[in-house]
C-alpha positions as CSV (number, residue, x, y, z in Angstrom):
1,M,-19.8,-14.0,1.1
2,K,-19.1,-15.5,4.5
3,K,-16.5,-14.4,7.0
4,E,-13.2,-16.8,7.5
5,G,-10.9,-16.1,10.4
6,I,-7.3,-15.5,10.1
7,W,-6.2,-19.1,10.7
8,N,-8.6,-20.3,7.8
9,Q,-7.2,-18.0,5.2
10,I,-3.7,-19.4,6.3
11,L,-4.8,-23.0,5.6
12,T,-6.3,-21.9,2.8
13,Y,-2.9,-20.2,1.3
14,F,-1.0,-23.2,1.9
15,Y,-3.4,-25.3,0.2
16,L,-4.3,-27.2,3.7
17,R,-8.4,-26.6,3.4
18,K,-10.2,-26.7,0.0
19,R,-10.7,-23.3,-1.6
20,D,-14.2,-21.7,-1.6
21,A,-16.1,-22.6,-4.7
22,D,-18.3,-19.3,-5.1
23,A,-14.8,-17.5,-4.9
24,P,-14.0,-15.4,-7.9
25,K,-11.5,-16.6,-10.4
26,N,-9.5,-13.6,-11.4
27,T,-5.7,-13.5,-12.0
28,N,-5.2,-10.4,-10.1
29,I,-6.7,-12.3,-6.9
30,F,-4.5,-15.4,-7.8
31,L,-1.3,-13.4,-7.7
32,M,-2.4,-11.7,-4.4
33,H,-2.8,-14.8,-3.0
34,G,0.6,-16.3,-4.4
35,M,2.2,-13.4,-3.1
36,N,0.5,-13.7,0.3
37,R,1.3,-17.4,0.5
38,L,5.2,-16.7,-0.2
39,S,5.0,-14.0,2.5
40,L,3.5,-16.1,4.8
41,F,6.1,-18.8,4.1
42,I,9.1,-16.7,4.3
43,F,8.0,-15.6,7.5
44,L,7.6,-18.8,9.4
45,V,10.9,-19.7,8.3
46,G,12.4,-16.5,9.8
47,I,10.5,-17.2,12.5
48,I,11.8,-20.9,13.2
49,V,15.1,-19.8,12.2
50,M,15.0,-16.8,15.6
51,I,13.7,-19.6,17.6
52,I,16.8,-22.0,16.6
53,R,19.1,-19.2,17.2
54,L,17.5,-18.8,20.8
55,L,17.5,-22.1,21.9
56,K,21.4,-23.0,20.5
57,R,22.8,-19.9,23.3
């Protein structure tokens, strides 16, 4: 198992990078990555909204 950086994990969660073929295929892992993907997406949308509100002042 190779060590991955945070940016590689984010790219994998958002399907911008191909998944590791050796990664285990498990329903729990699939659901965990889905929740991580959703939370990262909501977080990024929130940051963008905050930046837009700051720039509109």
